[in-house]
HTML snippet that shows the backbone in 3Dmol.js (N, CA, C, O; Angstrom):
<script src="https://3Dmol.org/build/3Dmol-min.js"></script>
<div id="view" style="width:600px;height:400px;position:relative"></div>
<script>
const pdb = `
ATOM      1  N   VAL A   1     172.375-130.010 -29.737  1.00  0.00           N
ATOM      2  CA  VAL A   1     171.876-131.375 -29.677  1.00  0.00           C
ATOM      3  C   VAL A   1     170.437-131.326 -29.171  1.00  0.00           C
ATOM      4  O   VAL A   1     170.143-130.637 -28.193  1.00  0.00           O
ATOM      5  N   CYS A   2     169.566-132.036 -29.817  1.00  0.00           N
ATOM      6  CA  CYS A   2     168.161-132.000 -29.417  1.00  0.00           C
ATOM      7  C   CYS A   2     167.938-132.838 -28.150  1.00  0.00           C
ATOM      8  O   CYS A   2     168.739-133.710 -27.816  1.00  0.00           O
ATOM      9  N   ARG A   3     166.855-132.558 -27.473  1.00  0.00           N
ATOM     10  CA  ARG A   3     166.552-133.261 -26.218  1.00  0.00           C
ATOM     11  C   ARG A   3     166.326-134.756 -26.436  1.00  0.00           C
ATOM     12  O   ARG A   3     166.696-135.570 -25.590  1.00  0.00           O
ATOM     13  N   ALA A   4     165.722-135.118 -27.566  1.00  0.00           N
ATOM     14  CA  ALA A   4     165.469-136.533 -27.848  1.00  0.00           C
ATOM     15  C   ALA A   4     166.788-137.301 -27.958  1.00  0.00           C
ATOM     16  O   ALA A   4     166.910-138.409 -27.436  1.00  0.00           O
ATOM     17  N   CYS A   5     167.765-136.716 -28.633  1.00  0.00           N
ATOM     18  CA  CYS A   5     169.075-137.375 -28.772  1.00  0.00           C
ATOM     19  C   CYS A   5     169.755-137.493 -27.415  1.00  0.00           C
ATOM     20  O   CYS A   5     170.371-138.515 -27.110  1.00  0.00           O
ATOM     21  N   THR A   6     169.642-136.456 -26.610  1.00  0.00           N
ATOM     22  CA  THR A   6     170.244-136.479 -25.276  1.00  0.00           C
ATOM     23  C   THR A   6     169.645-137.589 -24.433  1.00  0.00           C
ATOM     24  O   THR A   6     170.361-138.269 -23.697  1.00  0.00           O
ATOM     25  N   LYS A   7     168.332-137.779 -24.535  1.00  0.00           N
ATOM     26  CA  LYS A   7     167.669-138.829 -23.751  1.00  0.00           C
ATOM     27  C   LYS A   7     167.913-140.218 -24.325  1.00  0.00           C
ATOM     28  O   LYS A   7     168.086-141.178 -23.574  1.00  0.00           O
ATOM     29  N   ASP A   8     167.928-140.333 -25.655  1.00  0.00           N
ATOM     30  CA  ASP A   8     168.098-141.637 -26.296  1.00  0.00           C
ATOM     31  C   ASP A   8     169.532-142.156 -26.223  1.00  0.00           C
ATOM     32  O   ASP A   8     169.749-143.364 -26.127  1.00  0.00           O
ATOM     33  N   MET A   9     170.503-141.259 -26.265  1.00  0.00           N
ATOM     34  CA  MET A   9     171.912-141.656 -26.269  1.00  0.00           C
ATOM     35  C   MET A   9     172.709-140.819 -25.258  1.00  0.00           C
ATOM     36  O   MET A   9     173.567-140.032 -25.657  1.00  0.00           O
ATOM     37  N   PRO A  10     172.436-140.979 -23.960  1.00  0.00           N
ATOM     38  CA  PRO A  10     173.123-140.152 -22.966  1.00  0.00           C
ATOM     39  C   PRO A  10     174.631-140.401 -22.904  1.00  0.00           C
ATOM     40  O   PRO A  10     175.388-139.505 -22.530  1.00  0.00           O
ATOM     41  N   GLU A  11     175.071-141.600 -23.264  1.00  0.00           N
ATOM     42  CA  GLU A  11     176.504-141.887 -23.226  1.00  0.00           C
ATOM     43  C   GLU A  11     177.261-141.103 -24.294  1.00  0.00           C
ATOM     44  O   GLU A  11     178.472-140.909 -24.185  1.00  0.00           O
ATOM     45  N   LYS A  12     176.550-140.656 -25.324  1.00  0.00           N
ATOM     46  CA  LYS A  12     177.178-139.907 -26.401  1.00  0.00           C
ATOM     47  C   LYS A  12     176.858-138.415 -26.308  1.00  0.00           C
ATOM     48  O   LYS A  12     177.749-137.575 -26.438  1.00  0.00           O
ATOM     49  N   TYR A  13     175.601-138.094 -26.087  1.00  0.00           N
ATOM     50  CA  TYR A  13     175.149-136.705 -26.120  1.00  0.00           C
ATOM     51  C   TYR A  13     174.793-136.134 -24.754  1.00  0.00           C
ATOM     52  O   TYR A  13     174.289-135.014 -24.664  1.00  0.00           O
ATOM     53  N   GLY A  14     175.044-136.880 -23.704  1.00  0.00           N
ATOM     54  CA  GLY A  14     174.771-136.371 -22.372  1.00  0.00           C
ATOM     55  C   GLY A  14     175.718-135.234 -22.024  1.00  0.00           C
ATOM     56  O   GLY A  14     176.800-135.113 -22.600  1.00  0.00           O
ATOM     57  N   LEU A  15     175.306-134.409 -21.087  1.00  0.00           N
ATOM     58  CA  LEU A  15     176.120-133.279 -20.661  1.00  0.00           C
ATOM     59  C   LEU A  15     176.774-133.580 -19.322  1.00  0.00           C
ATOM     60  O   LEU A  15     176.216-134.292 -18.487  1.00  0.00           O
ATOM     61  N   MET A  16     177.960-133.028 -19.133  1.00  0.00           N
ATOM     62  CA  MET A  16     178.699-133.232 -17.894  1.00  0.00           C
ATOM     63  C   MET A  16     179.345-131.916 -17.484  1.00  0.00           C
ATOM     64  O   MET A  16     179.858-131.175 -18.323  1.00  0.00           O
ATOM     65  N   THR A  17     179.314-131.638 -16.192  1.00  0.00           N
ATOM     66  CA  THR A  17     179.929-130.412 -15.697  1.00  0.00           C
ATOM     67  C   THR A  17     181.445-130.487 -15.834  1.00  0.00           C
ATOM     68  O   THR A  17     182.029-131.564 -15.956  1.00  0.00           O
ATOM     69  N   LYS A  18     182.052-129.330 -15.810  1.00  0.00           N
ATOM     70  CA  LYS A  18     183.504-129.243 -15.932  1.00  0.00           C
ATOM     71  C   LYS A  18     184.190-129.999 -14.794  1.00  0.00           C
ATOM     72  O   LYS A  18     185.171-130.707 -15.020  1.00  0.00           O
ATOM     73  N   THR A  19     183.676-129.851 -13.580  1.00  0.00           N
ATOM     74  CA  THR A  19     184.256-130.517 -12.418  1.00  0.00           C
ATOM     75  C   THR A  19     184.201-132.027 -12.571  1.00  0.00           C
ATOM     76  O   THR A  19     185.192-132.714 -12.322  1.00  0.00           O
ATOM     77  N   ASN A  20     183.055-132.547 -12.978  1.00  0.00           N
ATOM     78  CA  ASN A  20     182.914-133.996 -13.156  1.00  0.00           C
ATOM     79  C   ASN A  20     183.739-134.504 -14.332  1.00  0.00           C
ATOM     80  O   ASN A  20     184.265-135.616 -14.289  1.00  0.00           O
ATOM     81  N   ALA A  21     183.854-133.694 -15.378  1.00  0.00           N
ATOM     82  CA  ALA A  21     184.657-134.089 -16.538  1.00  0.00           C
ATOM     83  C   ALA A  21     186.123-134.243 -16.152  1.00  0.00           C
ATOM     84  O   ALA A  21     186.792-135.184 -16.579  1.00  0.00           O
ATOM     85  N   LYS A  22     186.610-133.316 -15.345  1.00  0.00           N
ATOM     86  CA  LYS A  22     187.998-133.395 -14.898  1.00  0.00           C
ATOM     87  C   LYS A  22     188.233-134.650 -14.066  1.00  0.00           C
ATOM     88  O   LYS A  22     189.273-135.296 -14.190  1.00  0.00           O
ATOM     89  N   ALA A  23     187.273-134.992 -13.226  1.00  0.00           N
ATOM     90  CA  ALA A  23     187.417-136.158 -12.354  1.00  0.00           C
ATOM     91  C   ALA A  23     187.274-137.471 -13.122  1.00  0.00           C
ATOM     92  O   ALA A  23     188.065-138.394 -12.927  1.00  0.00           O
ATOM     93  N   GLU A  24     186.280-137.559 -13.985  1.00  0.00           N
ATOM     94  CA  GLU A  24     186.000-138.824 -14.668  1.00  0.00           C
ATOM     95  C   GLU A  24     186.968-139.115 -15.813  1.00  0.00           C
ATOM     96  O   GLU A  24     187.368-140.261 -16.018  1.00  0.00           O
ATOM     97  N   TYR A  25     187.341-138.079 -16.551  1.00  0.00           N
ATOM     98  CA  TYR A  25     188.197-138.280 -17.720  1.00  0.00           C
ATOM     99  C   TYR A  25     189.632-137.827 -17.488  1.00  0.00           C
ATOM    100  O   TYR A  25     190.454-137.894 -18.402  1.00  0.00           O
ATOM    101  N   LEU A  26     189.948-137.366 -16.273  1.00  0.00           N
ATOM    102  CA  LEU A  26     191.288-136.931 -15.896  1.00  0.00           C
ATOM    103  C   LEU A  26     191.842-135.876 -16.857  1.00  0.00           C
ATOM    104  O   LEU A  26     192.998-135.934 -17.276  1.00  0.00           O
ATOM    105  N   LEU A  27     190.990-134.921 -17.188  1.00  0.00           N
ATOM    106  CA  LEU A  27     191.374-133.852 -18.095  1.00  0.00           C
ATOM    107  C   LEU A  27     191.682-132.588 -17.304  1.00  0.00           C
ATOM    108  O   LEU A  27     191.119-132.364 -16.232  1.00  0.00           O
ATOM    109  N   GLY A  28     192.563-131.777 -17.830  1.00  0.00           N
ATOM    110  CA  GLY A  28     192.899-130.508 -17.207  1.00  0.00           C
ATOM    111  C   GLY A  28     192.269-129.351 -17.964  1.00  0.00           C
ATOM    112  O   GLY A  28     191.621-129.543 -18.993  1.00  0.00           O
ATOM    113  N   ASP A  29     192.467-128.164 -17.448  1.00  0.00           N
ATOM    114  CA  ASP A  29     191.926-126.969 -18.100  1.00  0.00           C
ATOM    115  C   ASP A  29     192.441-126.827 -19.525  1.00  0.00           C
ATOM    116  O   ASP A  29     191.705-126.399 -20.415  1.00  0.00           O
ATOM    117  N   ALA A  30     193.695-127.181 -19.743  1.00  0.00           N
ATOM    118  CA  ALA A  30     194.273-127.084 -21.089  1.00  0.00           C
ATOM    119  C   ALA A  30     193.558-128.015 -22.071  1.00  0.00           C
ATOM    120  O   ALA A  30     193.392-127.679 -23.244  1.00  0.00           O
ATOM    121  N   ASP A  31     193.139-129.182 -21.587  1.00  0.00           N
ATOM    122  CA  ASP A  31     192.427-130.135 -22.446  1.00  0.00           C
ATOM    123  C   ASP A  31     191.023-129.644 -22.783  1.00  0.00           C
ATOM    124  O   ASP A  31     190.498-129.934 -23.858  1.00  0.00           O
ATOM    125  N   LEU A  32     190.423-128.905 -21.868  1.00  0.00           N
ATOM    126  CA  LEU A  32     189.041-128.463 -22.032  1.00  0.00           C
ATOM    127  C   LEU A  32     188.909-127.128 -22.749  1.00  0.00           C
ATOM    128  O   LEU A  32     187.822-126.784 -23.214  1.00  0.00           O
ATOM    129  N   LYS A  33     189.989-126.374 -22.846  1.00  0.00           N
ATOM    130  CA  LYS A  33     189.895-125.007 -23.362  1.00  0.00           C
ATOM    131  C   LYS A  33     189.403-124.930 -24.801  1.00  0.00           C
ATOM    132  O   LYS A  33     188.767-123.941 -25.166  1.00  0.00           O
ATOM    133  N   ASP A  34     189.669-125.925 -25.625  1.00  0.00           N
ATOM    134  CA  ASP A  34     189.265-125.889 -27.027  1.00  0.00           C
ATOM    135  C   ASP A  34     187.906-126.536 -27.278  1.00  0.00           C
ATOM    136  O   ASP A  34     187.407-126.503 -28.403  1.00  0.00           O
ATOM    137  N   LEU A  35     187.307-127.119 -26.253  1.00  0.00           N
ATOM    138  CA  LEU A  35     186.008-127.773 -26.407  1.00  0.00           C
ATOM    139  C   LEU A  35     184.877-126.761 -26.246  1.00  0.00           C
ATOM    140  O   LEU A  35     184.980-125.813 -25.467  1.00  0.00           O
ATOM    141  N   GLN A  36     183.814-126.974 -26.985  1.00  0.00           N
ATOM    142  CA  GLN A  36     182.640-126.127 -26.847  1.00  0.00           C
ATOM    143  C   GLN A  36     181.864-126.558 -25.610  1.00  0.00           C
ATOM    144  O   GLN A  36     181.871-127.731 -25.237  1.00  0.00           O
ATOM    145  N   PHE A  37     181.197-125.598 -24.982  1.00  0.00           N
ATOM    146  CA  PHE A  37     180.398-125.915 -23.815  1.00  0.00           C
ATOM    147  C   PHE A  37     179.187-124.995 -23.752  1.00  0.00           C
ATOM    148  O   PHE A  37     179.111-123.979 -24.442  1.00  0.00           O
ATOM    149  N   VAL A  38     178.257-125.380 -22.914  1.00  0.00           N
ATOM    150  CA  VAL A  38     177.045-124.598 -22.693  1.00  0.00           C
ATOM    151  C   VAL A  38     177.121-124.051 -21.279  1.00  0.00           C
ATOM    152  O   VAL A  38     177.483-124.771 -20.349  1.00  0.00           O
ATOM    153  N   ARG A  39     176.785-122.797 -21.115  1.00  0.00           N
ATOM    154  CA  ARG A  39     176.717-122.208 -19.773  1.00  0.00           C
ATOM    155  C   ARG A  39     175.283-122.320 -19.269  1.00  0.00           C
ATOM    156  O   ARG A  39     174.328-122.056 -19.999  1.00  0.00           O
ATOM    157  N   LYS A  40     175.154-122.716 -18.011  1.00  0.00           N
ATOM    158  CA  LYS A  40     173.829-122.821 -17.404  1.00  0.00           C
ATOM    159  C   LYS A  40     173.917-122.269 -15.985  1.00  0.00           C
ATOM    160  O   LYS A  40     174.842-122.584 -15.236  1.00  0.00           O
ATOM    161  N   LYS A  41     172.952-121.451 -15.636  1.00  0.00           N
ATOM    162  CA  LYS A  41     172.927-120.898 -14.285  1.00  0.00           C
ATOM    163  C   LYS A  41     172.650-122.006 -13.287  1.00  0.00           C
ATOM    164  O   LYS A  41     171.840-122.898 -13.539  1.00  0.00           O
ATOM    165  N   ILE A  42     173.326-121.941 -12.157  1.00  0.00           N
ATOM    166  CA  ILE A  42     173.106-122.903 -11.091  1.00  0.00           C
ATOM    167  C   ILE A  42     171.801-122.526 -10.394  1.00  0.00           C
ATOM    168  O   ILE A  42     171.611-121.380  -9.988  1.00  0.00           O
ATOM    169  N   THR A  43     170.908-123.499 -10.261  1.00  0.00           N
ATOM    170  CA  THR A  43     169.589-123.223  -9.678  1.00  0.00           C
ATOM    171  C   THR A  43     169.506-123.611  -8.218  1.00  0.00           C
ATOM    172  O   THR A  43     168.411-123.746  -7.672  1.00  0.00           O
ATOM    173  N   SER A  44     170.628-123.789  -7.593  1.00  0.00           N
ATOM    174  CA  SER A  44     170.672-124.159  -6.181  1.00  0.00           C
ATOM    175  C   SER A  44     170.253-122.979  -5.313  1.00  0.00           C
ATOM    176  O   SER A  44     170.415-121.822  -5.701  1.00  0.00           O
ATOM    177  N   THR A  45     169.722-123.278  -4.155  1.00  0.00           N
ATOM    178  CA  THR A  45     169.355-122.229  -3.196  1.00  0.00           C
ATOM    179  C   THR A  45     170.505-121.924  -2.247  1.00  0.00           C
ATOM    180  O   THR A  45     170.385-121.056  -1.382  1.00  0.00           O
ATOM    181  N   GLU A  46     171.602-122.625  -2.402  1.00  0.00           N
ATOM    182  CA  GLU A  46     172.769-122.391  -1.558  1.00  0.00           C
ATOM    183  C   GLU A  46     173.322-120.993  -1.813  1.00  0.00           C
ATOM    184  O   GLU A  46     173.327-120.530  -2.953  1.00  0.00           O
ATOM    185  N   THR A  47     173.773-120.335  -0.795  1.00  0.00           N
ATOM    186  CA  THR A  47     174.279-118.978  -0.898  1.00  0.00           C
ATOM    187  C   THR A  47     175.476-118.887  -1.836  1.00  0.00           C
ATOM    188  O   THR A  47     175.572-117.939  -2.615  1.00  0.00           O
ATOM    189  N   TRP A  48     176.382-119.846  -1.776  1.00  0.00           N
ATOM    190  CA  TRP A  48     177.590-119.802  -2.603  1.00  0.00           C
ATOM    191  C   TRP A  48     177.273-119.907  -4.089  1.00  0.00           C
ATOM    192  O   TRP A  48     178.072-119.469  -4.916  1.00  0.00           O
ATOM    193  N   ALA A  49     176.121-120.479  -4.446  1.00  0.00           N
ATOM    194  CA  ALA A  49     175.805-120.737  -5.845  1.00  0.00           C
ATOM    195  C   ALA A  49     175.032-119.605  -6.511  1.00  0.00           C
ATOM    196  O   ALA A  49     174.895-119.597  -7.734  1.00  0.00           O
ATOM    197  N   LYS A  50     174.539-118.676  -5.756  1.00  0.00           N
ATOM    198  CA  LYS A  50     173.707-117.617  -6.338  1.00  0.00           C
ATOM    199  C   LYS A  50     174.478-116.817  -7.376  1.00  0.00           C
ATOM    200  O   LYS A  50     175.564-116.302  -7.111  1.00  0.00           O
ATOM    201  N   GLY A  51     173.889-116.724  -8.568  1.00  0.00           N
ATOM    202  CA  GLY A  51     174.481-115.946  -9.640  1.00  0.00           C
ATOM    203  C   GLY A  51     175.621-116.625 -10.382  1.00  0.00           C
ATOM    204  O   GLY A  51     176.192-116.029 -11.295  1.00  0.00           O
ATOM    205  N   LYS A  52     175.964-117.838 -10.022  1.00  0.00           N
ATOM    206  CA  LYS A  52     177.074-118.537 -10.686  1.00  0.00           C
ATOM    207  C   LYS A  52     176.555-119.411 -11.824  1.00  0.00           C
ATOM    208  O   LYS A  52     175.383-119.784 -11.871  1.00  0.00           O
ATOM    209  N   GLU A  53     177.461-119.720 -12.728  1.00  0.00           N
ATOM    210  CA  GLU A  53     177.137-120.566 -13.870  1.00  0.00           C
ATOM    211  C   GLU A  53     178.038-121.791 -13.882  1.00  0.00           C
ATOM    212  O   GLU A  53     179.161-121.770 -13.376  1.00  0.00           O
ATOM    213  N   MET A  54     177.515-122.859 -14.473  1.00  0.00           N
ATOM    214  CA  MET A  54     178.341-124.048 -14.659  1.00  0.00           C
ATOM    215  C   MET A  54     178.581-124.223 -16.155  1.00  0.00           C
ATOM    216  O   MET A  54     177.807-123.754 -16.989  1.00  0.00           O
ATOM    217  N   GLN A  55     179.659-124.901 -16.464  1.00  0.00           N
ATOM    218  CA  GLN A  55     179.990-125.209 -17.846  1.00  0.00           C
ATOM    219  C   GLN A  55     179.661-126.676 -18.086  1.00  0.00           C
ATOM    220  O   GLN A  55     180.120-127.556 -17.359  1.00  0.00           O
ATOM    221  N   LEU A  56     178.858-126.925 -19.120  1.00  0.00           N
ATOM    222  CA  LEU A  56     178.447-128.283 -19.453  1.00  0.00           C
ATOM    223  C   LEU A  56     179.047-128.692 -20.794  1.00  0.00           C
ATOM    224  O   LEU A  56     178.911-127.990 -21.797  1.00  0.00           O
ATOM    225  N   PHE A  57     179.715-129.846 -20.787  1.00  0.00           N
ATOM    226  CA  PHE A  57     180.385-130.376 -21.972  1.00  0.00           C
ATOM    227  C   PHE A  57     179.686-131.633 -22.453  1.00  0.00           C
ATOM    228  O   PHE A  57     179.101-132.365 -21.655  1.00  0.00           O
ATOM    229  N   LEU A  58     179.743-131.887 -23.750  1.00  0.00           N
ATOM    230  CA  LEU A  58     179.210-133.135 -24.313  1.00  0.00           C
ATOM    231  C   LEU A  58     180.140-134.293 -23.959  1.00  0.00           C
ATOM    232  O   LEU A  58     181.361-134.181 -24.074  1.00  0.00           O
ATOM    233  N   ARG A  59     179.554-135.393 -23.531  1.00  0.00           N
ATOM    234  CA  ARG A  59     180.353-136.584 -23.187  1.00  0.00           C
ATOM    235  C   ARG A  59     181.200-137.055 -24.365  1.00  0.00           C
ATOM    236  O   ARG A  59     182.350-137.461 -24.193  1.00  0.00           O
ATOM    237  N   MET A  60     180.625-136.997 -25.552  1.00  0.00           N
ATOM    238  CA  MET A  60     181.328-137.462 -26.743  1.00  0.00           C
ATOM    239  C   MET A  60     182.628-136.681 -26.930  1.00  0.00           C
ATOM    240  O   MET A  60     183.663-137.270 -27.241  1.00  0.00           O
ATOM    241  N   GLN A  61     182.583-135.368 -26.744  1.00  0.00           N
ATOM    242  CA  GLN A  61     183.786-134.555 -26.897  1.00  0.00           C
ATOM    243  C   GLN A  61     184.785-134.820 -25.778  1.00  0.00           C
ATOM    244  O   GLN A  61     185.995-134.799 -26.003  1.00  0.00           O
ATOM    245  N   LEU A  62     184.281-135.069 -24.580  1.00  0.00           N
ATOM    246  CA  LEU A  62     185.168-135.382 -23.456  1.00  0.00           C
ATOM    247  C   LEU A  62     185.897-136.693 -23.690  1.00  0.00           C
ATOM    248  O   LEU A  62     187.091-136.806 -23.411  1.00  0.00           O
ATOM    249  N   GLU A  63     185.179-137.683 -24.203  1.00  0.00           N
ATOM    250  CA  GLU A  63     185.801-138.974 -24.494  1.00  0.00           C
ATOM    251  C   GLU A  63     186.874-138.824 -25.564  1.00  0.00           C
ATOM    252  O   GLU A  63     187.943-139.427 -25.464  1.00  0.00           O
ATOM    253  N   GLU A  64     186.593-138.021 -26.589  1.00  0.00           N
ATOM    254  CA  GLU A  64     187.575-137.798 -27.647  1.00  0.00           C
ATOM    255  C   GLU A  64     188.822-137.111 -27.091  1.00  0.00           C
ATOM    256  O   GLU A  64     189.943-137.461 -27.458  1.00  0.00           O
ATOM    257  N   ALA A  65     188.624-136.139 -26.211  1.00  0.00           N
ATOM    258  CA  ALA A  65     189.762-135.437 -25.610  1.00  0.00           C
ATOM    259  C   ALA A  65     190.590-136.376 -24.737  1.00  0.00           C
ATOM    260  O   ALA A  65     191.818-136.289 -24.715  1.00  0.00           O
ATOM    261  N   ALA A  66     189.911-137.280 -24.013  1.00  0.00           N
ATOM    262  CA  ALA A  66     190.621-138.235 -23.168  1.00  0.00           C
ATOM    263  C   ALA A  66     191.418-139.225 -24.014  1.00  0.00           C
ATOM    264  O   ALA A  66     192.548-139.572 -23.669  1.00  0.00           O
ATOM    265  N   VAL A  67     190.839-139.674 -25.107  1.00  0.00           N
ATOM    266  CA  VAL A  67     191.558-140.588 -26.008  1.00  0.00           C
ATOM    267  C   VAL A  67     192.764-139.890 -26.607  1.00  0.00           C
ATOM    268  O   VAL A  67     193.831-140.489 -26.740  1.00  0.00           O
ATOM    269  N   LYS A  68     192.599-138.639 -26.964  1.00  0.00           N
ATOM    270  CA  LYS A  68     193.713-137.863 -27.531  1.00  0.00           C
ATOM    271  C   LYS A  68     194.836-137.717 -26.506  1.00  0.00           C
ATOM    272  O   LYS A  68     196.014-137.802 -26.853  1.00  0.00           O
ATOM    273  N   ARG A  69     194.468-137.498 -25.252  1.00  0.00           N
ATOM    274  CA  ARG A  69     195.482-137.288 -24.218  1.00  0.00           C
ATOM    275  C   ARG A  69     196.134-138.590 -23.771  1.00  0.00           C
ATOM    276  O   ARG A  69     197.352-138.652 -23.603  1.00  0.00           O
ATOM    277  N   TYR A  70     195.327-139.629 -23.579  1.00  0.00           N
ATOM    278  CA  TYR A  70     195.851-140.877 -23.000  1.00  0.00           C
ATOM    279  C   TYR A  70     196.039-141.999 -24.014  1.00  0.00           C
ATOM    280  O   TYR A  70     196.668-143.007 -23.691  1.00  0.00           O
ATOM    281  N   GLY A  71     195.519-141.857 -25.220  1.00  0.00           N
ATOM    282  CA  GLY A  71     195.734-142.864 -26.237  1.00  0.00           C
ATOM    283  C   GLY A  71     194.658-143.930 -26.307  1.00  0.00           C
ATOM    284  O   GLY A  71     194.719-144.792 -27.183  1.00  0.00           O
ATOM    285  N   GLY A  72     193.685-143.907 -25.428  1.00  0.00           N
ATOM    286  CA  GLY A  72     192.604-144.884 -25.469  1.00  0.00           C
ATOM    287  C   GLY A  72     191.998-145.132 -24.107  1.00  0.00           C
ATOM    288  O   GLY A  72     192.490-144.652 -23.085  1.00  0.00           O
ATOM    289  N   GLY A  73     190.915-145.896 -24.116  1.00  0.00           N
ATOM    290  CA  GLY A  73     190.187-146.182 -22.891  1.00  0.00           C
ATOM    291  C   GLY A  73     190.973-146.986 -21.877  1.00  0.00           C
ATOM    292  O   GLY A  73     190.860-146.753 -20.673  1.00  0.00           O
ATOM    293  N   LEU A  74     191.763-147.924 -22.349  1.00  0.00           N
ATOM    294  CA  LEU A  74     192.556-148.762 -21.446  1.00  0.00           C
ATOM    295  C   LEU A  74     193.602-147.924 -20.717  1.00  0.00           C
ATOM    296  O   LEU A  74     193.794-148.072 -19.510  1.00  0.00           O
ATOM    297  N   GLN A  75     194.262-147.064 -21.442  1.00  0.00           N
ATOM    298  CA  GLN A  75     195.277-146.214 -20.823  1.00  0.00           C
ATOM    299  C   GLN A  75     194.646-145.249 -19.817  1.00  0.00           C
ATOM    300  O   GLN A  75     195.245-144.949 -18.784  1.00  0.00           O
ATOM    301  N   LEU A  76     193.447-144.766 -20.116  1.00  0.00           N
ATOM    302  CA  LEU A  76     192.735-143.888 -19.185  1.00  0.00           C
ATOM    303  C   LEU A  76     192.419-144.636 -17.897  1.00  0.00           C
ATOM    304  O   LEU A  76     192.596-144.093 -16.806  1.00  0.00           O
ATOM    305  N   GLU A  77     191.958-145.859 -18.011  1.00  0.00           N
ATOM    306  CA  GLU A  77     191.657-146.667 -16.821  1.00  0.00           C
ATOM    307  C   GLU A  77     192.916-146.937 -16.000  1.00  0.00           C
ATOM    308  O   GLU A  77     192.879-146.918 -14.769  1.00  0.00           O
ATOM    309  N   GLN A  78     194.018-147.187 -16.684  1.00  0.00           N
ATOM    310  CA  GLN A  78     195.284-147.418 -15.968  1.00  0.00           C
ATOM    311  C   GLN A  78     195.716-146.158 -15.221  1.00  0.00           C
ATOM    312  O   GLN A  78     196.224-146.237 -14.102  1.00  0.00           O
ATOM    313  N   GLU A  79     195.514-145.009 -15.839  1.00  0.00           N
ATOM    314  CA  GLU A  79     195.871-143.740 -15.187  1.00  0.00           C
ATOM    315  C   GLU A  79     194.984-143.492 -13.980  1.00  0.00           C
ATOM    316  O   GLU A  79     195.453-142.972 -12.968  1.00  0.00           O
ATOM    317  N   LYS A  80     193.722-143.850 -14.067  1.00  0.00           N
ATOM    318  CA  LYS A  80     192.795-143.704 -12.933  1.00  0.00           C
ATOM    319  C   LYS A  80     193.261-144.557 -11.755  1.00  0.00           C
ATOM    320  O   LYS A  80     193.199-144.136 -10.600  1.00  0.00           O
ATOM    321  N   GLU A  81     193.726-145.756 -12.069  1.00  0.00           N
ATOM    322  CA  GLU A  81     194.191-146.652 -11.010  1.00  0.00           C
ATOM    323  C   GLU A  81     195.452-146.122 -10.330  1.00  0.00           C
ATOM    324  O   GLU A  81     195.647-146.329  -9.132  1.00  0.00           O
ATOM    325  N   LYS A  82     196.302-145.443 -11.089  1.00  0.00           N
ATOM    326  CA  LYS A  82     197.523-144.866 -10.536  1.00  0.00           C
ATOM    327  C   LYS A  82     197.201-143.766  -9.523  1.00  0.00           C
ATOM    328  O   LYS A  82     197.890-143.617  -8.514  1.00  0.00           O
ATOM    329  N   ARG A  83     196.142-142.997  -9.808  1.00  0.00           N
ATOM    330  CA  ARG A  83     195.818-141.852  -8.963  1.00  0.00           C
ATOM    331  C   ARG A  83     195.023-142.277  -7.807  1.00  0.00           C
ATOM    332  O   ARG A  83     194.652-141.449  -6.975  1.00  0.00           O
TER     333      ARG A  83
END
`;
const viewer = $3Dmol.createViewer("view");
viewer.addModel(pdb, "pdb");
viewer.setStyle({}, {cartoon: {color: "spectrum"}});
viewer.zoomTo();
viewer.render();
</script>
């Protein structure tokens, strides 16, 4: 995805870390295993982060996976309220 598309349509082409994707879309590792992602080195100066990479997923693919798992946006919101 080009940078212009990412900036113009962040809700569709924005990137999200694996940790945030799990929290926001209530997806598990099994849901994410078939999705494509980009690896990016963590640029933090924190000792724990040195040499580690994060996995970045497209929001559009995360939304599709959440709809597949929960059946739609309304059901996802209801599941969020339960937790």
